[in-house]
C-alpha positions in Angstrom: 111.1 -98.9 -122.1 111.1 -97.7 -125.7 109.6 -94.3 -126.7 106.7 -96.0 -128.5 105.7 -98.1 -125.6 106.0 -95.5 -122.9 103.0 -95.4 -120.5 102.0 -91.8 -119.6 101.0 -91.0 -116.0 97.8 -89.1 -116.3 95.7 -86.8 -114.1 92.0 -86.3 -114.9 90.8 -82.8 -113.8 87.1 -82.2 -113.6 84.9 -85.1 -112.6 81.5 -84.4 -114.1 79.4 -86.6 -116.5 81.8 -86.3 -119.4 84.7 -87.4 -117.2 82.8 -90.2 -115.6 81.2 -91.6 -118.8 83.9 -90.8 -121.4 87.4 -89.8 -120.3 87.8 -92.0 -117.2 86.7 -95.4 -118.7 88.9 -94.8 -121.7 91.9 -93.8 -119.6 91.5 -96.9 -117.4 91.2 -99.2 -120.5 94.0 -97.6 -122.7 97.3 -99.4 -122.5 99.4 -96.2 -123.0 97.9 -94.2 -120.1 97.9 -94.9 -116.4 95.4 -92.8 -114.4 97.2 -91.7 -111.2 95.1 -88.8 -110.0 91.7 -87.3 -110.0 90.8 -83.7 -109.2 87.5 -81.9 -108.5 86.2 -79.4 -106.0 83.1 -81.6 -105.3 83.7 -84.1 -102.5 80.8 -86.2 -103.8 82.3 -86.4 -107.3 85.7 -87.2 -105.8 84.3 -90.0 -103.7 82.2 -91.4 -106.6 85.0 -91.5 -109.2 87.6 -92.8 -106.7 85.2 -95.7 -106.1 84.5 -96.2 -109.8 88.2 -96.1 -110.6 88.9 -98.7 -107.9 91.0 -96.4 -105.7 92.7 -93.7 -107.9 93.4 -90.9 -105.4 91.4 -87.7 -105.7 92.3 -84.2 -104.8 90.2 -81.1 -104.2 92.7 -78.6 -105.6 95.1 -78.6 -108.5 97.8 -77.3 -106.3 97.4 -80.4 -104.1 97.7 -82.6 -107.1 101.0 -80.9 -108.1 102.4 -81.5 -104.6 101.4 -85.2 -104.3 101.5 -86.7 -107.8 104.2 -87.0 -110.5 102.3 -86.7 -113.8 103.2 -86.5 -117.5 99.9 -85.4 -118.9 96.6 -83.9 -117.7 93.1 -84.4 -119.2 90.9 -81.4 -118.6 87.1 -82.0 -118.5 86.2 -78.5 -117.2 84.0 -75.7 -118.2 85.9 -73.4 -120.5 85.8 -70.4 -118.2 88.1 -72.3 -115.8 90.0 -74.6 -118.1 92.2 -71.9 -119.8 94.1 -70.9 -116.7 94.7 -74.5 -115.6 95.8 -75.5 -119.0 98.3 -72.6 -119.1 99.7 -73.6 -115.6 100.3 -77.2 -116.8 101.9 -76.1 -120.1 104.2 -73.8 -118.2 105.3 -76.8 -116.1 106.2 -78.7 -119.2 103.2 -81.0 -119.0 101.0 -82.1 -122.0 97.3 -81.4 -122.2 94.2 -83.0 -123.7 91.6 -80.3 -123.2 87.9 -80.8 -123.6 86.2 -78.5 -126.1 85.4 -75.7 -126.4 88.7 -74.0 -126.3 87.5 -71.0 -124.3 84.4 -68.8 -123.8 85.8 -65.9 -125.9 88.6 -65.1 -128.3 90.6 -63.0 -125.8 91.1 -66.0 -123.5 91.8 -68.3 -126.4 94.6 -66.0 -127.6 96.2 -66.1 -124.1 96.1 -69.9 -124.2 97.5 -69.9 -127.7 100.5 -67.9 -126.6 101.1 -70.5 -123.9 100.7 -73.3 -126.4 103.1 -71.8 -128.9 105.9 -71.5 -126.3 105.3 -74.8 -124.5 107.5 -77.8 -124.6 104.5 -80.1 -124.1 101.7 -81.1 -126.4 98.3 -79.4 -126.5 95.4 -81.4 -128.1 91.8 -80.2 -128.1 89.0 -82.7 -127.3 86.9 -82.9 -130.5 86.1 -86.6 -129.8 83.6 -87.0 -132.7 86.2 -86.6 -135.4 87.7 -90.0 -134.5 84.4 -91.7 -135.0 83.6 -94.3 -137.7 80.7 -92.0 -138.7 83.1 -89.1 -139.4 85.4 -91.3 -141.4 82.6 -92.8 -143.5 81.1 -89.4 -144.3 84.5 -88.2 -145.5 84.6 -91.2 -147.8 81.0 -90.8 -149.1 81.5 -87.1 -149.8 84.0 -88.0 -152.5 81.1 -89.5 -154.5 79.0 -86.3 -154.6 81.8 -84.0 -155.5 83.0 -80.9 -153.9 80.5 -80.1 -151.1 78.8 -76.8 -151.6 76.1 -76.9 -148.9 76.0 -78.6 -145.5 72.7 -78.5 -143.5 73.2 -79.9 -139.9 70.4 -80.1 -137.4 71.2 -81.2 -133.9 68.5 -82.0 -131.3 70.2 -82.8 -128.0 70.2 -82.3 -124.2 66.6 -83.3 -123.5 64.8 -81.5 -120.7 64.1 -83.9 -117.9 62.4 -83.0 -114.6 63.9 -86.1 -113.0 67.5 -84.9 -113.6 67.9 -81.5 -112.0 71.7 -81.7 -112.1 71.7 -81.9 -115.8 69.4 -79.0 -116.1 71.6 -76.9 -113.8 74.6 -77.7 -115.9 72.9 -76.7 -119.1 71.7 -73.5 -117.4 75.2 -72.7 -116.4 76.4 -73.2 -120.0 73.8 -71.1 -121.7 74.3 -68.3 -119.1 78.2 -68.2 -119.3 78.7 -69.3 -122.9 76.3 -70.7 -125.5 74.9 -73.8 -127.1 76.5 -72.9 -130.4 79.9 -72.8 -128.7 79.5 -76.0 -126.7 77.4 -78.3 -128.9 78.0 -76.4 -132.2 81.8 -76.5 -132.0 81.8 -80.2 -132.5 80.0 -79.8 -135.9 81.9 -76.7 -136.9 85.0 -78.9 -136.4 83.5 -81.8 -138.3 82.7 -79.7 -141.4 86.3 -78.4 -141.4 87.6 -82.0 -140.9 85.5 -83.1 -143.9 86.5 -80.2 -146.1 90.2 -80.3 -145.4 92.9 -78.1 -143.7 92.6 -75.3 -146.2 89.0 -74.7 -145.4 88.1 -71.7 -143.1 84.9 -70.0 -142.1 84.8 -66.4 -143.4 81.4 -65.0 -142.2 78.3 -65.8 -140.1 74.7 -64.9 -139.6 72.7 -66.2 -136.6 69.5 -65.9 -134.6 68.6 -67.6 -131.4 65.7 -67.9 -128.9 64.4 -69.3 -125.7 61.5 -71.8 -125.5 61.1 -71.0 -121.8 61.5 -67.6 -120.1 63.1 -69.3 -117.1 66.1 -70.4 -119.3 69.2 -68.3 -118.6 70.2 -68.0 -122.2 69.1 -69.1 -125.7 68.5 -72.9 -126.1 67.8 -72.7 -129.9 70.2 -71.4 -132.5 69.8 -71.0 -136.3 73.1 -70.1 -138.0 74.5 -69.8 -141.5 78.2 -69.8 -142.1 80.1 -69.2 -145.3 83.4 -70.8 -146.1 86.4 -69.5 -148.1 85.5 -71.7 -151.1 81.9 -70.6 -151.3 80.7 -73.6 -149.2 77.8 -72.9 -146.9 76.9 -74.4 -143.6 73.5 -74.1 -142.0 73.9 -75.3 -138.4 70.8 -75.5 -136.2 71.0 -76.5 -132.5 68.0 -77.4 -130.4 68.6 -77.9 -126.6 66.2 -78.5 -123.7 63.2 -79.8 -125.5 61.0 -82.3 -123.6 61.3 -84.6 -126.7 64.2 -84.9 -129.1 63.8 -85.0 -132.8 66.2 -86.6 -135.2 69.6 -85.1 -135.8 70.6 -85.0 -139.5 73.3 -84.2 -141.9 72.4 -83.2 -145.5 75.2 -82.4 -147.9 74.8 -81.1 -151.5 77.7 -81.4 -153.9 78.5 -80.9 -157.5 77.4 -84.5 -158.4 74.7 -85.4 -155.8 73.3 -85.3 -152.4 74.0 -87.2 -149.1 71.3 -87.3 -146.4 71.9 -89.3 -143.2 70.8 -89.4 -139.6 73.5 -88.8 -137.0 71.5 -90.9 -134.5 71.0 -94.0 -136.6 73.5 -93.8 -139.4 70.7 -94.5 -141.9 70.2 -92.3 -145.0 70.6 -92.2 -148.7 73.1 -91.1 -151.3 72.1 -89.7 -154.7 74.8 -89.2 -157.3 75.1 -89.3 -161.1 71.7 -90.8 -161.5 72.3 -93.5 -158.9 70.6 -94.0 -155.5 72.3 -95.9 -152.6 70.9 -96.6 -149.2 73.4 -95.6 -146.5 73.9 -97.5 -143.3 77.0 -96.5 -141.3 77.8 -96.6 -137.6 75.9 -93.8 -135.8 77.8 -90.8 -134.6 79.5 -91.7 -131.4 82.3 -90.3 -129.2 85.4 -92.4 -129.8 87.3 -91.8 -126.6 89.8 -94.6 -127.2 90.5 -93.3 -130.7 91.1 -89.8 -129.3 93.6 -91.3 -126.8 95.3 -93.2 -129.6 95.9 -89.9 -131.4 97.0 -88.3 -128.1 99.5 -91.1 -127.5 100.9 -90.7 -131.0 101.2 -86.9 -130.4 103.1 -87.5 -127.2 105.4 -90.1 -128.9 106.2 -87.9 -131.8 106.1 -84.4 -130.2 103.7 -83.3 -132.9 99.9 -83.2 -132.5 98.3 -86.1 -134.5 94.7 -85.3 -133.4 92.7 -82.1 -133.2 95.1 -79.2 -132.8 94.9 -75.9 -130.9 94.3 -74.3 -134.4 91.3 -76.6 -134.9 89.9 -75.5 -131.6 90.6 -71.8 -132.4 88.9 -72.1 -135.8 85.8 -73.5 -134.2 85.8 -70.9 -131.5 86.2 -68.1 -134.1 83.1 -69.4 -136.0 81.1 -69.8 -132.8 82.0 -66.4 -131.5 81.0 -64.8 -134.9 77.6 -66.5 -134.5 77.2 -65.1 -131.0 78.1 -61.6 -132.3 75.9 -61.9 -135.3 73.0 -62.9 -133.1 73.5 -59.9 -130.7 73.9 -57.4 -133.5 71.6 -58.8 -136.1 74.2 -58.4 -138.9 76.5 -60.7 -140.8 79.9 -60.9 -139.1 83.2 -61.5 -140.8 85.5 -64.1 -139.4 88.9 -62.6 -139.8 90.8 -64.5 -137.1 90.3 -68.0 -138.3 94.0 -68.7 -138.2 95.8 -68.1 -135.0 98.6 -65.6 -135.4 102.1 -67.1 -135.3 
């Protein structure tokens, strides 16, 4: 078998909603990956996903998986407070990793992971699945018409509160207690802006405020943030979680020659530039799980990350962490660690 047609034996670790609805269907459909093992501490999740995968064996502990399965790569769909140590263990064993965002819950843990990534023989790719979407590619094309972007305003309304889905609510409570909505949800959009602006773009400072719409929530479910970039570009990122009804989620970009305004949820909007007005209709923002795996397969084939890198994850985490600090201190926070030290 040639290097470019190699099929990679894959373990999926963490069997929650993202694994069930995103990672697992893509792994089962992709010709370059063979799903050989599942792993989760929950017996119900193991039983459910074994059935859905038509018999892929499931293990309760990662150590059991090591003992019983020969794997090339692991896909981690875990909360960040547990994913770092597991990723490091796999990297030390020479395995490659596709790790669901965010990178970690704080910079200290991300730097420990970064040291493992820098010395590993395997590939580490962070799971920013939206950057492979048709929406992201089309926005990058449209931005050329309005000139160098100077202002992004992104409003995200997501994770609707639903009394009929208590497991979803408990998962969100866990996230806002142990981390934050700006790290989990916001990191996608912190990454997209950097993807649109190019590799030389970095965030340099942040202001933020947050609040709870219900006193029973275990952390803020609303975030208003403003981040400055190294080329005087500004990002205003607003995240709204756990509302009983969801509003539209929108992107508005002002450039040197015009303005682009478009809905993430419908792909509809308008483009104004040089005295012209165009209606915009592009594919709505969607998670391209197959596209992410395409990039991961290319990374494994070439030995160089072709998708979102550790550095991309680190940059987003630095920005999110600065927002968290700015919120707690009420001051503007400089982002001095946007580039992982070599």
